[in-house]
ZAFITOR-993978 format. One line per 3 residues: number of its first residue (from 1); their letters; for each residue x, y, z of C-alpha. Coordinates in Angstrom, 2 decimals, decimal comma. Layout:
// residues N
NUM> A> X/Y/Z  ...
// end
This chain:
// residues 548
1> MKR> -19,51/6,49/7,30  -19,79/3,21/5,50  -17,54/0,28/6,31
4> ITL> -15,59/-1,62/3,71  -16,83/-4,99/2,64  -14,93/-7,40/0,47
7> SGF> -17,87/-9,07/-1,23  -17,98/-9,48/-4,95  -14,25/-9,12/-5,66
10> ISA> -14,03/-12,03/-8,03  -17,52/-11,95/-9,54  -17,09/-8,33/-10,65
13> GFL> -13,61/-8,83/-12,05  -14,79/-9,76/-15,56  -16,73/-6,53/-15,96
16> LIF> -13,73/-4,50/-14,86  -11,50/-6,22/-17,39  -14,04/-5,55/-20,14
19> YCS> -14,12/-1,82/-19,59  -10,42/-1,41/-18,86  -9,06/-3,27/-21,86
22> ATA> -10,37/-1,10/-24,72  -7,53/0,90/-26,27  -9,47/3,01/-28,78
25> PAA> -13,01/3,48/-27,43  -15,56/5,19/-29,60  -17,38/8,17/-28,16
28> NIP> -20,57/6,14/-27,73  -18,92/3,38/-25,64  -19,21/4,40/-21,97
31> IRQ> -16,33/4,23/-19,54  -17,35/3,53/-15,98  -16,32/6,04/-13,34
34> WTR> -13,01/5,26/-11,60  -12,03/2,64/-14,23  -9,56/3,32/-17,03
37> FEQ> -9,99/5,10/-20,32  -7,15/4,29/-22,73  -6,39/5,80/-26,13
40> AFT> -3,56/4,98/-28,53  -1,88/7,48/-30,85  0,51/6,87/-33,75
43> SSK> 3,56/9,07/-34,11  4,31/10,43/-37,56  8,04/10,26/-36,78
46> DYD> 10,64/7,89/-35,39  12,90/8,87/-32,50  16,14/7,35/-31,23
49> NAV> 14,96/7,58/-27,61  11,35/8,68/-27,68  10,93/8,96/-23,90
52> KQI> 13,86/11,39/-23,67  13,32/13,34/-26,90  9,66/14,33/-26,71
55> KVK> 6,79/14,66/-24,25  3,17/14,04/-25,02  0,61/15,59/-22,69
58> VQF> -3,12/15,04/-22,85  -5,53/17,60/-21,44  -8,85/16,14/-20,27
61> TAP> -11,86/18,41/-19,83  -14,53/17,17/-17,42  -18,30/17,69/-17,76
64> SGN> -17,94/20,37/-15,06  -15,29/22,17/-17,10  -12,44/21,17/-14,77
67> KRT> -9,25/20,29/-16,60  -6,60/17,69/-15,83  -3,38/17,26/-17,79
70> LLG> -1,57/13,92/-17,79  1,49/12,56/-19,55  1,15/10,02/-22,31
73> FWD> 3,68/7,19/-22,55  5,64/5,57/-25,35  4,74/1,93/-25,94
76> GGR> 7,31/0,93/-28,58  7,78/1,80/-32,25  5,52/4,70/-33,15
79> VWR> 2,84/3,85/-30,58  1,97/6,24/-27,75  -0,85/5,85/-25,25
82> VRF> -2,64/7,74/-22,56  -4,52/6,20/-19,63  -6,96/8,16/-17,55
85> SPN> -9,34/7,42/-14,66  -12,40/9,72/-14,89  -13,76/11,06/-11,62
88> EQG> -16,90/12,70/-13,02  -19,87/11,22/-14,84  -20,85/12,73/-18,18
91> GWM> -19,12/13,75/-21,39  -15,34/14,21/-21,38  -13,14/15,73/-24,09
94> YKT> -9,40/15,44/-24,57  -6,68/17,09/-26,62  -3,03/16,12/-27,08
97> ICS> -0,08/18,49/-26,82  3,27/17,22/-28,13  6,53/19,01/-27,46
100> DQS> 7,36/18,33/-31,13  4,47/20,25/-32,66  5,44/19,08/-36,16
103> NRG> 4,47/15,50/-35,18  1,01/15,33/-36,76  0,15/12,02/-35,11
106> LHN> 0,83/13,17/-31,56  0,07/16,89/-31,55  -3,41/18,41/-31,43
109> QNG> -5,31/15,13/-31,54  -8,85/15,47/-30,16  -11,47/13,07/-28,93
112> SFR> -14,26/12,45/-26,42  -15,87/9,73/-24,34  -18,77/9,29/-21,93
115> CVK> -18,31/8,34/-18,30  -21,14/6,51/-16,51  -21,67/5,44/-12,92
118> YDG> -19,64/2,46/-11,74  -22,14/-0,36/-11,19  -19,80/-3,20/-10,21
121> DLP> -19,18/-4,76/-6,82  -15,49/-4,02/-6,21  -15,25/-1,72/-3,16
124> LLQ> -11,99/-0,35/-4,53  -13,99/1,19/-7,39  -17,48/1,26/-5,89
127> HGE> -16,50/3,90/-3,35  -14,22/5,98/-5,57  -10,56/6,86/-5,65
130> LRL> -8,48/7,06/-2,47  -7,61/10,22/-0,58  -6,72/11,32/2,95
133> SSN> -9,52/11,60/5,50  -10,49/15,08/6,67  -8,62/14,57/9,97
136> RRY> -5,62/13,21/7,99  -5,31/10,09/10,16  -6,33/7,41/7,69
139> IEH> -7,08/6,78/4,01  -10,62/6,91/2,70  -12,50/6,63/-0,58
142> NDG> -14,02/9,51/-2,50  -17,42/8,87/-0,87  -15,96/8,93/2,66
145> TPF> -15,75/5,16/3,16  -12,64/4,38/5,28  -10,04/2,20/3,55
148> FWL> -8,20/-0,25/5,77  -4,68/-0,84/4,43  -3,81/-4,53/4,82
151> ADT> -1,02/-5,13/2,35  0,95/-8,23/1,50  4,62/-7,88/0,57
154> VWC> 5,30/-9,53/-2,79  8,30/-7,55/-3,97  9,28/-10,00/-6,73
157> GPL> 5,85/-11,39/-7,58  5,06/-9,53/-10,83  8,68/-9,89/-11,95
160> FAD> 8,95/-13,66/-11,54  5,45/-15,16/-11,39  3,66/-17,09/-14,08
163> LND> 0,51/-15,08/-14,84  -1,84/-17,93/-13,97  0,01/-18,50/-10,67
166> WRI> -0,20/-14,78/-10,00  -3,97/-14,82/-10,36  -4,24/-17,88/-8,09
169> FLK> -2,19/-16,05/-5,48  -4,29/-12,88/-5,73  -7,49/-14,87/-5,34
172> DRV> -6,04/-16,39/-2,18  -5,15/-12,94/-0,82  -8,68/-11,71/-1,45
175> EKE> -10,01/-14,74/0,43  -7,67/-13,85/3,31  -9,05/-10,31/3,20
178> FTA> -5,92/-8,43/2,19  -6,63/-5,11/0,50  -3,28/-4,20/-1,14
181> IQF> -0,18/-5,70/-2,77  3,32/-4,18/-2,39  5,78/-4,97/-5,20
184> VMT> 8,78/-3,62/-7,12  8,14/-2,27/-10,61  11,66/-2,31/-12,11
187> QWR> 14,74/-4,48/-11,91  16,44/-4,31/-8,52  18,90/-6,20/-6,32
190> MAK> 16,68/-9,32/-6,28  15,80/-9,37/-9,97  18,07/-8,13/-12,76
193> TDA> 15,26/-8,72/-15,29  11,73/-10,06/-15,35  10,99/-13,76/-15,98
196> AGN> 11,11/-13,17/-19,74  14,61/-11,69/-19,53  13,48/-8,08/-20,03
199> PAF> 15,03/-5,21/-18,05  12,76/-2,26/-17,38  15,40/0,08/-18,78
202> TGR> 18,99/0,24/-19,95  21,61/2,96/-19,61  22,53/5,26/-16,77
205> ENV> 23,27/8,76/-18,02  20,68/8,40/-20,78  17,98/5,96/-19,68
208> AVN> 16,20/4,03/-22,41  12,87/2,53/-21,33  12,07/-1,01/-22,53
211> PAF> 8,35/-1,20/-23,49  8,42/-5,04/-23,59  9,08/-5,12/-19,85
214> FQR> 6,12/-2,89/-19,08  3,81/-4,59/-21,57  4,32/-7,75/-19,54
217> MDK> 3,99/-5,82/-16,26  0,64/-4,40/-17,44  -0,96/-7,82/-17,09
220> YVD> 0,22/-8,23/-13,50  -0,87/-4,78/-12,36  -4,21/-5,24/-14,15
223> AIN> -4,66/-8,54/-12,30  -4,13/-6,83/-8,93  -6,86/-4,28/-9,59
226> DAG> -9,14/-6,81/-11,31  -9,05/-8,85/-8,09  -10,18/-5,77/-6,17
229> LLA> -6,79/-5,09/-4,59  -4,85/-1,85/-4,43  -1,51/-1,91/-6,27
232> VPV> 1,41/-0,44/-4,27  4,52/-0,40/-6,50  8,00/0,79/-5,58
235> LLW> 9,15/3,00/-8,45  12,86/3,29/-7,60  14,47/0,77/-5,25
238> AIR> 17,14/2,85/-3,55  19,35/0,77/-1,25  23,09/0,83/-2,06
241> GQE> 23,90/-1,15/-5,21  24,36/-0,43/-8,90  21,43/-2,69/-9,80
244> NPG> 19,02/-0,44/-7,85  17,83/2,51/-9,96  16,97/4,67/-6,96
247> YSL> 20,62/4,49/-5,91  22,60/4,26/-9,14  20,81/6,62/-11,55
250> PED> 21,48/10,36/-11,62  18,65/12,50/-10,32  17,40/13,58/-13,74
253> QKI> 17,29/9,96/-14,95  15,40/8,85/-11,85  12,82/11,45/-12,81
256> VLA> 12,62/10,14/-16,38  12,06/6,56/-15,24  9,58/7,39/-12,46
259> EYM> 7,65/9,75/-14,70  7,24/7,01/-17,29  5,80/4,54/-14,78
262> IAR> 3,44/7,12/-13,31  2,18/7,98/-16,80  1,67/4,30/-17,56
265> YGA> -0,01/3,22/-14,30  -1,40/6,42/-12,79  -4,91/5,55/-13,99
268> HQV> -4,78/2,24/-12,13  -5,86/2,08/-8,51  -2,41/2,61/-7,02
271> IWF> -0,57/4,23/-4,15  3,06/4,95/-4,96  6,24/4,18/-3,07
274> LGG> 8,63/6,64/-4,72  11,79/5,08/-3,26  12,47/1,70/-1,69
277> DGN> 14,77/1,10/1,30  16,65/4,31/0,58  18,64/6,75/2,68
280> YSG> 16,28/9,73/2,86  18,22/11,87/5,35  20,39/14,96/4,93
283> DNA> 21,23/15,87/1,33  19,50/12,71/0,16  16,24/14,01/1,57
286> ETW> 16,50/17,12/-0,56  17,17/15,01/-3,66  14,08/12,86/-3,05
289> KRI> 11,95/15,90/-2,34  12,91/17,36/-5,72  12,17/14,06/-7,46
292> GRA> 8,77/13,83/-5,77  7,85/17,37/-6,74  8,91/16,69/-10,34
295> VFT> 6,95/13,47/-10,89  3,81/13,82/-8,74  1,38/16,46/-9,94
298> EDQ> -1,96/17,41/-8,46  -3,68/16,14/-11,61  -2,40/12,61/-10,95
301> HRL> -4,88/12,14/-8,05  -2,85/9,35/-6,44  -1,32/9,15/-2,96
304> ATQ> 2,42/8,61/-2,49  5,02/7,97/0,20  8,48/6,44/0,67
307> HVR> 9,39/2,91/1,68  12,10/3,40/4,29  14,91/1,39/5,84
310> GRS> 14,43/-0,51/9,07  13,74/1,61/12,17  13,80/4,83/10,17
313> WIG> 11,38/7,71/10,63  11,04/10,35/7,93  8,07/12,29/9,23
316> KQF> 10,21/15,30/10,10  11,90/15,48/6,67  8,88/14,86/4,43
319> RNE> 5,76/15,76/6,40  5,37/19,13/4,63  6,00/17,88/1,10
322> PWF> 2,88/18,44/-1,06  3,16/14,99/-2,68  3,89/13,06/0,55
325> SFI> 0,59/11,51/1,65  1,36/9,37/4,69  4,25/8,27/6,90
328> GYQ> 5,28/4,75/6,00  7,89/3,22/8,29  9,64/-0,12/8,69
331> SGH> 10,00/-1,61/12,16  12,00/-4,36/10,45  12,93/-7,91/11,34
334> GDD> 14,66/-7,48/14,67  13,80/-9,72/17,60  15,51/-7,70/20,33
337> VGT> 14,49/-5,25/23,02  15,66/-2,27/20,96  13,35/-3,18/18,08
340> FRW> 10,38/-3,73/20,38  10,88/-0,42/22,17  11,42/1,50/18,90
343> LNQ> 8,06/0,25/17,65  5,90/0,46/20,73  7,49/3,41/22,53
346> GPP> 9,53/5,16/19,83  8,61/7,43/16,88  5,44/5,58/15,78
349> ATQ> 4,03/6,04/19,30  5,35/9,54/19,99  5,52/11,36/16,63
352> WNK> 2,17/10,55/15,01  0,46/13,69/16,33  2,95/16,20/14,91
355> KPG> 1,57/18,79/12,49  0,53/18,64/9,73  -1,14/15,34/10,56
358> LPV> -0,62/12,31/8,33  -1,63/8,64/8,52  1,04/6,34/9,96
361> INT> 1,49/2,83/8,51  4,10/0,15/9,25  4,88/-1,02/5,71
364> EPN> 7,45/-3,62/6,76  7,15/-5,27/10,18  8,90/-8,61/10,73
367> YEA> 8,28/-11,18/8,00  6,88/-14,53/9,03  9,37/-17,46/8,73
370> HNG> 12,23/-14,93/8,46  15,19/-15,17/10,85  15,28/-12,53/13,57
373> YTH> 18,28/-10,24/13,31  19,62/-10,68/16,83  18,64/-14,06/18,25
376> RKV> 18,37/-15,76/14,82  15,08/-17,39/15,74  12,42/-17,66/13,07
379> HND> 9,59/-15,14/13,35  6,38/-17,08/13,90  2,73/-16,10/13,61
382> HSV> 2,74/-14,75/17,17  5,55/-12,28/16,51  3,81/-11,25/13,29
385> RRA> 0,55/-10,57/15,13  2,33/-8,75/17,93  4,06/-6,35/15,54
388> AYW> 0,84/-5,83/13,55  -1,40/-5,03/16,52  1,24/-2,84/18,13
391> SLL> 1,58/-0,94/14,86  -2,17/-0,42/14,62  -2,68/0,78/18,18
394> VSP> 0,38/2,87/19,10  -0,62/5,30/16,31  -4,15/6,01/15,10
397> PAG> -5,00/2,91/13,05  -4,73/3,32/9,28  -3,42/-0,12/8,30
400> VTY> -0,44/-2,44/8,37  1,57/-4,65/6,02  2,26/-8,38/6,27
403> GGQ> 5,25/-10,24/4,83  6,09/-13,92/4,55  9,38/-15,62/3,67
406> GIW> 8,87/-17,39/0,35  6,22/-14,89/-0,76  8,16/-11,64/-0,95
409> GWH> 10,93/-13,23/-3,05  8,41/-15,41/-4,98  10,10/-18,76/-4,34
412> TKV> 9,26/-21,73/-6,54  11,27/-24,12/-4,35  12,65/-24,20/-0,82
415> QAP> 15,48/-21,68/-0,85  16,96/-18,61/0,80  16,18/-15,34/-1,00
418> ADH> 18,91/-14,20/-3,38  21,20/-11,65/-1,73  19,46/-12,36/1,60
421> IST> 21,00/-15,69/2,65  21,05/-14,81/6,36  17,27/-14,44/6,44
424> GLG> 16,85/-18,23/6,21  15,02/-20,66/3,98  11,58/-19,93/2,61
427> SPW> 8,96/-22,29/1,23  7,60/-22,10/-2,33  4,97/-19,38/-2,71
430> HVA> 2,11/-21,86/-3,01  3,06/-23,29/0,40  4,08/-20,01/2,04
433> KDL> 0,77/-18,37/1,14  -0,80/-20,47/3,90  1,60/-19,61/6,71
436> PGA> -0,35/-19,27/9,98  0,33/-15,55/10,17  -1,43/-14,97/6,85
439> FSM> -4,59/-16,42/8,37  -3,99/-14,21/11,41  -4,15/-11,20/9,09
442> KYL> -7,57/-12,36/7,92  -8,79/-12,40/11,52  -7,08/-9,07/12,17
445> HRF> -9,03/-7,47/9,33  -12,27/-9,07/10,49  -11,76/-7,62/13,95
448> FRS> -11,16/-4,09/12,71  -13,95/-4,40/10,16  -16,32/-5,14/13,05
451> IEW> -15,68/-1,76/14,73  -15,35/1,89/13,75  -11,57/1,67/13,88
454> WRL> -11,06/5,11/12,33  -12,28/6,71/15,60  -9,49/5,18/17,70
457> VPA> -6,44/7,04/19,00  -3,67/5,72/21,27  -4,75/5,70/24,93
460> QEV> -2,06/4,33/27,20  -3,66/6,30/30,02  -6,39/3,66/30,41
463> LAG> -3,80/1,13/31,64  -3,27/0,90/35,39  0,06/-0,83/34,76
466> QPG> 2,33/-1,52/31,79  4,11/-4,93/31,69  6,23/-3,58/28,84
469> RED> 8,26/-1,42/31,19  10,06/-4,48/32,54  9,76/-6,71/29,46
472> ASR> 9,44/-4,90/26,13  7,98/-8,00/24,44  4,96/-7,84/26,78
475> FVA> 4,00/-4,25/25,93  0,22/-3,80/26,13  -1,17/-1,45/23,47
478> AAK> -4,41/0,44/24,08  -6,54/2,81/22,01  -9,96/4,38/22,48
481> SQD> -12,40/6,75/20,86  -12,53/10,38/21,92  -16,08/9,85/23,22
484> GDL> -14,99/6,91/25,38  -17,59/4,58/23,84  -15,03/2,29/22,16
487> AVV> -11,71/0,90/23,38  -9,29/-1,80/22,20  -6,50/-3,36/24,28
490> YLP> -3,96/-5,83/22,85  -2,22/-8,23/25,26  0,69/-10,04/23,54
493> EGG> 1,00/-12,61/26,35  -2,35/-12,80/28,05  -3,12/-10,97/31,24
496> PVT> -4,58/-10,08/33,59  -4,93/-6,42/32,62  -6,25/-3,67/34,90
499> LKT> -7,89/-0,64/33,33  -8,60/2,82/34,65  -12,06/3,18/33,18
502> DSL> -12,83/6,78/34,23  -12,41/8,05/30,64  -14,71/5,32/29,28
505> KKG> -18,49/5,33/29,27  -20,08/3,33/32,05  -21,63/0,00/31,24
508> LAA> -19,60/-0,73/28,09  -19,77/-4,40/27,16  -16,45/-6,27/27,26
511> RWY> -15,48/-9,12/24,96  -12,30/-11,06/24,30  -11,28/-11,57/20,67
514> HPR> -9,11/-14,55/19,80  -6,69/-13,25/17,10  -5,62/-16,78/16,11
517> TGG> -9,09/-18,08/15,23  -11,39/-15,06/15,05  -13,53/-16,30/17,96
520> WLD> -15,16/-14,28/20,74  -15,64/-14,76/24,50  -17,79/-12,67/26,81
523> AGK> -15,82/-10,62/29,38  -18,62/-8,89/31,26  -18,95/-5,10/31,32
526> IEK> -17,40/-2,01/32,88  -18,64/-1,70/36,43  -15,94/0,17/38,33
529> SPQ> -12,55/1,88/38,11  -10,04/0,38/38,17  -11,31/-2,94/36,83
532> TFK> -9,34/-6,09/36,04  -10,01/-8,37/33,08  -8,41/-11,78/32,70
535> PAD> -8,25/-13,78/29,43  -8,54/-17,55/29,22  -4,81/-18,29/28,74
538> RND> -1,33/-16,79/28,32  -1,54/-16,40/24,54  -2,23/-13,09/22,86
541> WIL> -5,72/-11,64/23,18  -7,65/-8,51/22,30  -10,03/-6,90/24,77
544> LLE> -12,83/-4,95/23,09  -14,97/-2,51/25,07  -17,94/-1,06/23,22
547> AK> -21,50/0,14/23,69  -24,07/-2,61/23,22
// end
């Protein structure tokens, strides 16, 4: 398998914009594979609420003869559009099907385009669309290249940011080697409208979509992909509150709103969060299952999950859902023994191997510069690293998410996030982007990029002793390959650490990785069992054992 590289993100961005921005391409203008084809159609009629009154479907026929049917979306007035990401090279044809067959502008419209090989440098497109690996433990590209999820949490970014600032921020995240951006795609408890005063929708029993909101949002989602980053939007924020559509809207209206956003952005490089911070247990679980089945079709070709509340685990409820692609969980912002043990010895560590298998990703560990829930101390870069490395090693590594106070709420001055006063003050985004923990994520990605991380599985059995039994904050996480030729051990507070090396290949080279600077120190090699290794100080360290 090939490893991901992040080269060429910015230099290739112009070419991506060029191909993705055409709205009425002629048949002789090629569309590059995995980018976006877009076609506009003009309705011959007016409707009071177009999204609710009619549906426009577009059937695409591939060069192989395979067919995919996607929803078109209303873009204001009499304008409708369809966006599509072709997965085959060659000549494509399409045909529209409108539920109002008397609408001459929307029904039975035909066209074609050519798809050519993607020749840019963005790994997100170079290796093809994302899917689950064959062993269902991590996410990979169409060509089998593993995708390492390293997301930043920017819930309010596209809603509040100036577009130029947004691009500056994304460039910084590429330089820090993030691979994805999590954000909210409608109004929610933190943002009643976008920066221009537009709500995403109005109404409750009869939702009316506001195209102006999404026309602005288009530019921000485009910018994420143009930078080479995966877009990870929350469709329906669902915590209690009338301003949150995932909580306040009736089930059928949640479907209307989610369906619209999927139609509009399903051709982008996205992974969906259907709900955000919701209660997905009991009867609520059944509601969300129905919504997921209604809005995610096989033809969409995009992965999806739920963003859950703190210390919640929904693997049991959703694991068998056809649209549910991986288990996202939130270890949250606690700084107490219960939080530590839930993460490093609870469901993420004990439930990952249930069937059917799915990747496991902590999509909200503690935010840097955020007050801890119990002791009210600010989470620093060490606690961020600790949660991240624990998350990556107590389950088979697939990725992890970072969050920083001042970034997730998109602050433009020193302030506490709206509706989150107890979390403490956060710096403006342009200051918070350089919190020490953000640099730690860069070194985290570099470490995992240097090894075949997708072969690792949790391996607590290699530890001769576990300091975390007495002090949960000192839990040592260990993982190794099935063949025993690769092992990773994370020490949150130095060592020494004694390993039972019988399950590892003899003579493996040992090195210490410094997760605060990205530096390496030699640690000898495996010579006996058990064998003790001692780092240089009492800070956090990673011990890597691998064949020379």
